[in-house]
MDTraj code that builds the backbone (N, CA, C; nanometers):
import mdtraj as md
import numpy as np

residues = "UNK UNK UNK UNK UNK UNK UNK UNK UNK UNK UNK UNK UNK UNK UNK UNK UNK UNK UNK UNK UNK UNK UNK UNK UNK UNK UNK UNK UNK UNK UNK UNK UNK UNK UNK UNK UNK UNK UNK UNK UNK UNK UNK UNK UNK UNK UNK UNK UNK UNK UNK UNK".split()
xyz = np.array([
    [7.5512, 9.1354, 8.6522],
    [7.6180, 9.1776, 8.7687],
    [7.7668, 9.2185, 8.7747],
    [7.7998, 9.2894, 8.8300],
    [7.9388, 9.3093, 8.8230],
    [8.0302, 9.2360, 8.8927],
    [7.9960, 9.1455, 8.9891],
    [8.0579, 9.0596, 9.0525],
    [8.0863, 8.9324, 8.9881],
    [8.0173, 8.9098, 8.8517],
    [8.0363, 8.7981, 8.7619],
    [8.1388, 8.8225, 8.6735],
    [8.1795, 8.9484, 8.6779],
    [8.3024, 8.9597, 8.5832],
    [8.4390, 8.9108, 8.6255],
    [8.5113, 8.8569, 8.5392],
    [8.6586, 8.8267, 8.5906],
    [8.7563, 8.8806, 8.5080],
    [8.7136, 8.9045, 8.3695],
    [8.8326, 8.9318, 8.2601],
    [8.7828, 9.0399, 8.1744],
    [8.8316, 9.1408, 8.1398],
    [8.8003, 9.2324, 8.0298],
    [8.9002, 9.2561, 7.9281],
    [8.8568, 9.3012, 7.8269],
    [8.9736, 9.2848, 7.7002],
    [8.9637, 9.4301, 7.6396],
    [9.0668, 9.4641, 7.5826],
    [9.0710, 9.6066, 7.5156],
    [9.1949, 9.5885, 7.4124],
    [9.1845, 9.6860, 7.3312],
    [9.2888, 9.7238, 7.2332],
    [9.4263, 9.7896, 7.2906],
    [9.5427, 9.7564, 7.2473],
    [9.6391, 9.8072, 7.2705],
    [9.6848, 9.9123, 7.1364],
    [9.7678, 9.9989, 7.1626],
    [9.8072, 10.0997, 7.0719],
    [9.8469, 10.0451, 6.9362],
    [9.8875, 9.9135, 6.9150],
    [9.9145, 9.8442, 6.8065],
    [9.7884, 9.7828, 6.7572],
    [9.6574, 9.7878, 6.8059],
    [9.5435, 9.7244, 6.7675],
    [9.5271, 9.5847, 6.7870],
    [9.6173, 9.5405, 6.8848],
    [9.5981, 9.4032, 6.9275],
    [9.5004, 9.3962, 7.0487],
    [9.4368, 9.2728, 7.0663],
    [9.3433, 9.2633, 7.1745],
    [9.4146, 9.2261, 7.2866],
    [9.4195, 9.2632, 7.4235],
    [9.4957, 9.2386, 7.5294],
    [9.3697, 9.2026, 7.6504],
    [9.4193, 9.1106, 7.7254],
    [9.3098, 9.0621, 7.8347],
    [9.3712, 9.1084, 7.9560],
    [9.2814, 9.1749, 8.0490],
    [9.3139, 9.2154, 8.1946],
    [9.1995, 9.1419, 8.3004],
    [9.2677, 9.1042, 8.4042],
    [9.1463, 9.0760, 8.5200],
    [9.1050, 9.1970, 8.5635],
    [8.9825, 9.1802, 8.6075],
    [8.9061, 9.2872, 8.6618],
    [8.9358, 9.2777, 8.8177],
    [8.9602, 9.3881, 8.8892],
    [8.9888, 9.3869, 9.0382],
    [8.8696, 9.4599, 9.0900],
    [8.7888, 9.3805, 9.1717],
    [8.6745, 9.4350, 9.2324],
    [8.7146, 9.4925, 9.3618],
    [8.6881, 9.6414, 9.3618],
    [8.7348, 9.7008, 9.4792],
    [8.5890, 9.7379, 9.5463],
    [8.6111, 9.7686, 9.6896],
    [8.4873, 9.7942, 9.7645],
    [8.4214, 9.9262, 9.6787],
    [8.5108, 10.0182, 9.6513],
    [8.4394, 10.1294, 9.5880],
    [8.3611, 10.0946, 9.4482],
    [8.4371, 10.0150, 9.3735],
    [8.3698, 9.9730, 9.2476],
    [8.2317, 9.8712, 9.2668],
    [8.2375, 9.8180, 9.3831],
    [8.1183, 9.7261, 9.4155],
    [7.9955, 9.8433, 9.4627],
    [8.0531, 9.9410, 9.5279],
    [7.9441, 10.0588, 9.5777],
    [7.8992, 10.1302, 9.4642],
    [7.9719, 10.1611, 9.3577],
    [7.9393, 10.2138, 9.2454],
    [7.8256, 10.1605, 9.1663],
    [7.8419, 10.0211, 9.1825],
    [7.7538, 9.9304, 9.0931],
    [7.6236, 9.9240, 9.1693],
    [7.6015, 9.9521, 9.2814],
    [7.4661, 9.9583, 9.3508],
    [7.4047, 10.0780, 9.2934],
    [7.4744, 10.1944, 9.2440],
    [7.4231, 10.3110, 9.2034],
    [7.4023, 10.3247, 9.0354],
    [7.5016, 10.2494, 8.9915],
    [7.5091, 10.2553, 8.8324],
    [7.4907, 10.1182, 8.7872],
    [7.4292, 10.1095, 8.6594],
    [7.4618, 9.9763, 8.5703],
    [7.5870, 9.9589, 8.5366],
    [7.6131, 9.8213, 8.4842],
    [7.7494, 9.7883, 8.4330],
    [7.7882, 9.8763, 8.3174],
    [7.6866, 9.8990, 8.2489],
    [7.6988, 9.9809, 8.1009],
    [7.7502, 10.1245, 8.1414],
    [7.6867, 10.1697, 8.2479],
    [7.7277, 10.3196, 8.2739],
    [7.8860, 10.3074, 8.3418],
    [7.9123, 10.2323, 8.4036],
    [8.0578, 10.2088, 8.4817],
    [8.1406, 10.1892, 8.3751],
    [8.1091, 10.1243, 8.2702],
    [8.1995, 10.1250, 8.1598],
    [8.2416, 10.2535, 8.0695],
    [8.1132, 10.3203, 8.0665],
    [8.1059, 10.4550, 7.9928],
    [8.1925, 10.5516, 8.0772],
    [8.1595, 10.5499, 8.2101],
    [8.2461, 10.6487, 8.3014],
    [8.3891, 10.6026, 8.3044],
    [8.4550, 10.4795, 8.2525],
    [8.5876, 10.4525, 8.2512],
    [8.6350, 10.3702, 8.3837],
    [8.5274, 10.3420, 8.4582],
    [8.5842, 10.2548, 8.5603],
    [8.6244, 10.0872, 8.5206],
    [8.5844, 10.0575, 8.4221],
    [8.6377, 9.9036, 8.3904],
    [8.7337, 9.9102, 8.2823],
    [8.7652, 10.0117, 8.2350],
    [8.8595, 10.0147, 8.1306],
    [8.8115, 9.9922, 7.9947],
    [8.8926, 9.9751, 7.8972],
    [8.8462, 9.9212, 7.7462],
    [8.7657, 10.0305, 7.6809],
    [8.7627, 10.1573, 7.7226],
    [8.6987, 10.2598, 7.6619],
    [8.7807, 10.3138, 7.5461],
    [8.7599, 10.3136, 7.4245],
    [8.8561, 10.3514, 7.3117],
    [8.8640, 10.4968, 7.3396],
    [8.9912, 10.5577, 7.2944],
    [9.0360, 10.6713, 7.2797],
    [9.0040, 10.7288, 7.1462],
    [8.8932, 10.7982, 7.1358],
    [8.8588, 10.8664, 7.0013],
    [8.8784, 11.0097, 6.9866],
])
top = md.Topology()
chain = top.add_chain()
for i, resn in enumerate(residues, 1):
    res = top.add_residue(resn, chain, resSeq=i)
    for name in ("N", "CA", "C"):
        top.add_atom(name, md.element.get_by_symbol(name[0]), res)
traj = md.Trajectory(xyz[None], top)
């Protein structure tokens, strides 16, 4: 479930892993009622989507 997430990680432009706290907004919680966590990630709502 989305509310269990506290930290996400991603790579910066230098290839280093950086950590960010996930801010749970009412909008994000509402989206999670409709979409699973994996879909929210693919849609770019959680960050950490690689630029390819």
